[in-house]
C-alpha positions in Angstrom: -45.4 -42.1 -13.3 -45.4 -38.4 -14.0 -42.8 -36.9 -16.1 -40.1 -35.1 -14.1 -40.4 -31.3 -13.7 -37.4 -29.6 -15.4 -37.9 -25.9 -14.7 -34.2 -25.3 -15.1 -32.4 -25.9 -18.3 -28.8 -26.7 -19.3 -27.3 -26.0 -22.7 -27.0 -29.7 -23.5 -30.7 -30.3 -22.7 -32.3 -33.4 -21.1 -32.3 -36.9 -22.4 -35.6 -37.0 -24.2 -38.6 -38.6 -22.4 -39.0 -41.4 -24.9 -35.3 -42.3 -24.6 -35.6 -42.2 -20.8 -38.5 -44.6 -20.9 -36.4 -47.2 -22.9 -33.3 -46.5 -20.7 -35.3 -47.1 -17.5 -36.7 -50.3 -18.9 -33.2 -51.6 -19.8 -31.8 -50.6 -16.3 -34.7 -52.4 -14.5 -34.0 -50.4 -11.3 -35.4 -51.6 -8.0 -35.7 -50.2 -4.5 -32.4 -51.7 -3.3 -30.3 -50.7 -6.3 -27.6 -48.1 -6.3 -27.8 -46.2 -9.6 -25.0 -44.0 -10.9 -25.3 -41.5 -13.7 -22.3 -40.0 -15.4 -23.1 -36.6 -16.8 -26.3 -35.5 -15.0 -26.8 -32.3 -16.9 -30.5 -31.3 -16.2 -31.0 -34.2 -13.8 -33.8 -35.7 -15.9 -32.4 -39.3 -15.7 -31.3 -38.8 -12.1 -34.9 -37.8 -11.1 -36.5 -40.7 -12.9 -33.9 -43.2 -11.5 -34.5 -41.8 -8.0 -38.2 -42.7 -8.3 -37.1 -46.3 -8.7 -33.8 -46.9 -7.1 -33.0 -46.7 -3.3 -29.8 -44.8 -3.8 -28.6 -42.5 -6.6 -25.2 -41.0 -7.3 -25.0 -38.4 -10.0 -21.7 -37.1 -11.4 -21.3 -33.9 -13.3 -18.0 -32.2 -14.1 -19.5 -28.8 -15.0 -20.5 -26.8 -11.9 -23.4 -25.0 -13.7 -24.9 -28.3 -14.9 -24.6 -29.8 -11.4 -26.5 -26.7 -10.0 -29.1 -27.3 -12.7 -29.4 -30.9 -11.6 -29.7 -29.8 -7.9 -32.5 -27.2 -8.7 -34.5 -29.7 -10.9 -34.2 -32.3 -8.2 -35.6 -29.8 -5.7 -38.7 -29.3 -8.0 -39.5 -33.0 -7.9 -40.8 -35.5 -5.3 -38.1 -38.1 -4.9 -37.4 -40.2 -1.8 -34.2 -42.0 -2.7 -30.9 -41.2 -1.1 -29.2 -38.9 -3.6 -25.6 -37.8 -3.8 -24.5 -35.2 -6.3 -20.8 -35.1 -7.1 -18.9 -32.5 -9.0 -16.4 -34.9 -10.4 -14.9 -36.3 -13.6 -15.4 -40.0 -14.2 -14.0 -42.5 -13.6 -12.3 -40.8 -10.6 -15.5 -39.8 -9.0 -17.3 -43.1 -9.4 -18.4 -45.1 -6.4 -17.3 -48.8 -6.2 -20.7 -50.2 -5.2 -23.0 -49.4 -8.2 -25.6 -51.9 -9.3 -26.5 -49.9 -12.5 -24.6 -47.3 -14.4 -25.7 -44.9 -17.1 -23.3 -43.0 -19.3 -25.1 -40.0 -20.8 -22.1 -38.9 -22.8 -19.0 -40.3 -24.4 -16.2 -38.6 -22.4 -13.8 -41.0 -20.9 -16.1 -44.0 -21.6 -13.3 -46.6 -22.0 -12.0 -45.8 -18.5 -15.6 -45.8 -17.1 -16.3 -49.2 -18.7 -13.0 -50.5 -17.1 -14.3 -49.3 -13.7 -17.6 -51.0 -14.3 -15.9 -54.3 -15.0 -13.5 -53.9 -12.1 -16.3 -53.1 -9.6 -18.9 -55.6 -11.1 -21.6 -53.2 -12.2 -24.4 -55.6 -13.3 -26.2 -53.2 -15.6 -24.5 -50.6 -17.9 -26.3 -48.5 -20.5 -24.7 -45.8 -22.7 -26.5 -43.4 -25.0 -24.7 -42.2 -28.1 -25.8 -39.8 -30.8 -22.8 -39.9 -33.1 -22.4 -42.8 -35.4 -18.6 -43.0 -35.2 -18.7 -43.0 -31.4 -21.4 -45.6 -31.4 -19.2 -47.9 -33.4 -16.2 -47.3 -31.1 -18.2 -47.7 -28.0 -19.8 -50.9 -29.2 -16.3 -52.3 -29.7 -15.3 -51.1 -26.2 -18.4 -52.9 -24.7 -17.5 -56.1 -26.6 -13.8 -56.0 -25.7 -14.9 -55.9 -22.0 -17.5 -58.6 -22.5 -20.2 -56.1 -21.4 -22.4 -56.0 -24.5 -25.9 -57.6 -24.6 -27.4 -55.4 -27.3 -27.3 -52.2 -29.3 -30.6 -50.5 -29.9 -31.0 -47.7 -32.4 -34.1 -45.6 -32.4 -35.5 -42.3 -33.6 -38.5 -40.4 -32.3 -40.6 -38.0 -34.3 -43.1 -35.6 -32.9 -46.2 -34.5 -34.8 -47.2 -30.9 -35.4 -49.9 -29.2 -37.4 -49.0 -28.1 -40.9 -51.6 -26.7 -43.2 -54.5 -28.5 -41.4 -52.7 -31.8 -41.4 -50.0 -33.5 -39.3 -46.3 -33.5 -40.2 -43.4 -34.6 -38.1 -40.1 -33.2 -36.7 -37.6 -35.9 -36.0 -35.2 -36.0 -33.1 -31.6 -37.2 -33.8 -31.3 -41.0 -33.7 -29.9 -42.5 -30.5 -27.8 -45.5 -30.2 -28.2 -47.3 -26.8 -25.6 -49.8 -25.8 -26.9 -52.2 -23.1 -25.1 -54.8 -21.1 -23.2 -55.2 -17.9 -21.0 -57.7 -15.9 -24.0 -59.9 -15.4 -24.8 -59.9 -19.1 -26.5 -62.9 -20.8 -24.8 -62.1 -24.1 -28.0 -62.8 -26.0 -29.8 -59.5 -25.5 -33.4 -58.9 -24.9 -35.6 -59.8 -27.8 
């Protein structure tokens, strides 16, 4: 599948392509799934999810970022039913999600509580700060949601003096689980 077109930017920037690839594999979205994203920002994850899921709800609390999501969605070919909500989670979350992605750490304990209460079968949260990753891991465990924690870092090559050197992106901690968790994680 082609990378999403993101002609409009937001200050926070999109979830990197390599991170989205792992995220989408972990979510395992299908055509009957209702995917929910908390913190849509540029819409990169929303666009990729809309190419796989039948229904997508994207929440964004900042109006300028929601407009960026809207513009980037318009630049891409997606057929899913998509609803953009200017809302703060967990208040703006639907009660019928199959898969949930938290792109940030704001209000995550309450969002995880909502996921448990409504039976979200797949929950993934990306975290870039070590301390938050530890706290969020404990929150996933406390709610019996955690299957695995994946830490990865991507580096991109560039030419330097006729050879290849690398610039590294910040590491990402990906917490994976859900109410249908197998508690063994994917090997």
